[in-house]
N, C-alpha and C positions, 0 to 999 in steps of 0.2 A: 734573777727568779727562776729561770730553769736550773741553776744550780742547786736553788734551794728545794725544788721540786725533785730532784735528783737525790739529793740529801733524805728528805723523806722517804724515796722507794728504797733506799739502801738500808733506811734505818727501820723499815717498817718489818717488825718481827717475823711477819709469815713471807716474807718476800722470797728469801732462801728456799724455805721449804715448797713454796709453791712452784718456783723454777725448777727444783730438784723434781717434784712429781710431775710435772709437764714432761721433762726428759725422760725420766724414769719409764713413765706409762707409754709414752710414743715408742722408745726404742724397745722396751721390754716387749710390749705387746706386739710390734711391729715383729720382731725375731719369732714369737709364739705363733702369730696368726701364718707366717711365712712357711714355718714348719709345719703347721697343720695342713698347709695346702701341698706340701712337697709331692705326698704319694696320692693326691685325688688324681684318678683318671681324668683325661681330658680337661684339666685344669688350667692349661697355658693360657686362654684368654682370661683367666682370672687374676693372672698374677699382680699385674698393677692394682686390682682391688686389695689383693692381699699387702702391697706394697704401703696402701695409704690409709687403710680401713682404722688403723691404730689412732688416728686423728681424732675420730669421732669420739674417742673416749679420753684420749689426750688433752682434749680441748678443756675439759671440767676445769682443771688447775688454773688456766689461763683466764678462765671466765670469772672464777674467784677472785684472782690478782684484780682484775679489771673493776670490779666489785668494791675491793678494798681500797684502791687506789684513791677513790673518793670518798666511799663511805667512813673509812677510818678517821678522817677529817671530822666529820659529823660525832660518832662514838667517844672520839678523845676529846672533842671540843675545840681542837686546834684551828677549825674553820673561821672561829673569831679572830684569833692573831693573824691568820692568812690573810683574811680580807682587809684586816686593818693594816697590815703592809702593804697589800694589794688593792686598793679601794676599787678598782675599774676592773669589774667581775669577768669582764671580757678576756682582759690580758691574764688573769689568775688562771681561768679555764684553758685558755690557748697554752699557757707555760705548762701546766700540767700535762696536757695532751703532748706538747713538744719534747717533755722529759720522758713519758712513757711509752710512746711509740717507736724511737730507735731502739730502747732497750729490748722491749717485746720484739721487734723485726730481727734483730741480732738473735735472742734466745730461739723464736721460732726458725729460723734458717739453720742455726746448729742442730737444734732438733730433728727438723725434717730429713735434713742430709743425711745424720745419724739414723734415723729410722729407715729410710729408704735402704742403706746397706745393711742393715741388721735384718730387714726384711729378705733382703737378698741372699744372706747368709743363711737364713731359715729355709728358704727356697731351694737352695740348691740347683739343681740341674734345671730347675724352672724360674730360674731368675732371669729378670728382662735387663736391656740395657739401661742406663740412667735416663731417667726421664727429665728433661730439665723443664719442661711445661709443667709436668704435675708437681715438682719440686717447688716452683715460682708460686705457682697457685695457692699450694697448701701453707706456704710461708706467708703470703698475703692474706689468704682465708684467717689463719691464726691470728695475725696482727690485727685483723678487721673485727673480728668476733670478741676480742679483748677489750676493743675500744667501743664496740657495740654495747658490752656489758657496762663499761664506764657510763656511757651515756644514760643509761637505763637506771643505772646508780644513782646518778647525778638528779635524776628527775624525780625519784623515791627517797633517797636520802637516808636509807637504811640497808643494811646488808642483808639483814633476814628477807625483808619484803622483796628485795631485787633478786634474790636466789631463789626466793618461793616461786618467783614468776619464771626465771631465766631456764633454769633447770629441767622443769616440766615443759617448757617450751621447746627446748632444743633436743630431749631427750625422748619424753613420754610422746608429745605431739608429733613432732617431724620424722624421728625415727621409727615411733610404735605405731600411732596411728595413720602415719605415713603410708604405710604398707596396704591400706584399706583403699581399693581403687578411687571409691567415692570422695573419699576424705582426700585423697592425696592430689585431687586437682587445686586444692586448695595450700596444703602443708609443701608442696614443691616449689612454691613461693616464700616460705620463711628463710629467715638469713642464713641458718646453716645448710640447708638443701638445696640453694641455688649454687653454691660452690661444689657441689658434688661431681658435677660433669667435669670440671678440670681435675678433681683428684681421681678420676676414673672409679667412681663409687656407684655410678650407675649403669645400667645394662646398655648393651648395643643397640643401634638402631633397630626397632622392630619388637625390642622387649617391653611388652605392656605394663609390667609392675613398676619397672625404674625408669624408663625412657623419660626425658625432659623435653619440654616444646621450646629449648633454648640451648645455644652451643656453650662452651666452655669459657670464653672470656665475657658473653652477656651474662653469664649465670654469676660470675665474680663482680661483674658490674654491679648487679642486683643487690647482692651482698653489701657493696661499696655503699649503695643507697640506702639500705637499711642503716647501716652503721651511722652515716651522714644524718640521716633522719633522728636516731637516737642522741647524737651528740647536740645537734640543734636543739632537741626538745630538751635535754640537760641545760643546755645554756639559758634558755628561755625560761627554765624554773628558777636557775640560779640567781638570773638577773632579777626576776620579779619578785621573790619570794624573801622574806625576811630570815635569817639565818636562825 
């Protein structure tokens, strides 16, 4: 069953391009952002910020992949054959997640490590030592946000509808409106924002604009809870609704 799901991922026409886009965006932007920080006076405290900021844009492609993993079943009509072969919908959904998770985890690890060293190359003399916690956190975050997108797409059963919600949520709501102090009290708990602490994308303690009321691992745990909620919601819809 898992092998069948891996075959679907491999034969999905968008998979190669989405993975390539994820890698290229993160690594390319990582280098350019590092380069832009190289000559900024007193930017030493921002070097880790520059090393990880590309994740906020590079995640777009993985969010799209997470949506397509399940929505392609509905758009192509293969969901009928999939559920006929695996009538127990819980097993079908778990097999899809079991096939998707390790693939995305490996891609995320390779991408984040490459991005970090590309950013170091761009930063030059302002480069910082390898940050294992930040790399691990960013890797787990990319994996979780992809699975979060899969959960949302399973609930909505539509690529267009899912992306119409996810992209504004992740980029307009949290990163745009999230800079407004009064709005930030809510947006700082959105799924992407909660992982910012471990990726050094928030300011130091006392920075009123970006400071979070939780630590790095707590923030990542909140992202995991968002993902779990989305996947449980997706399973509930898949189990109860007709195809």
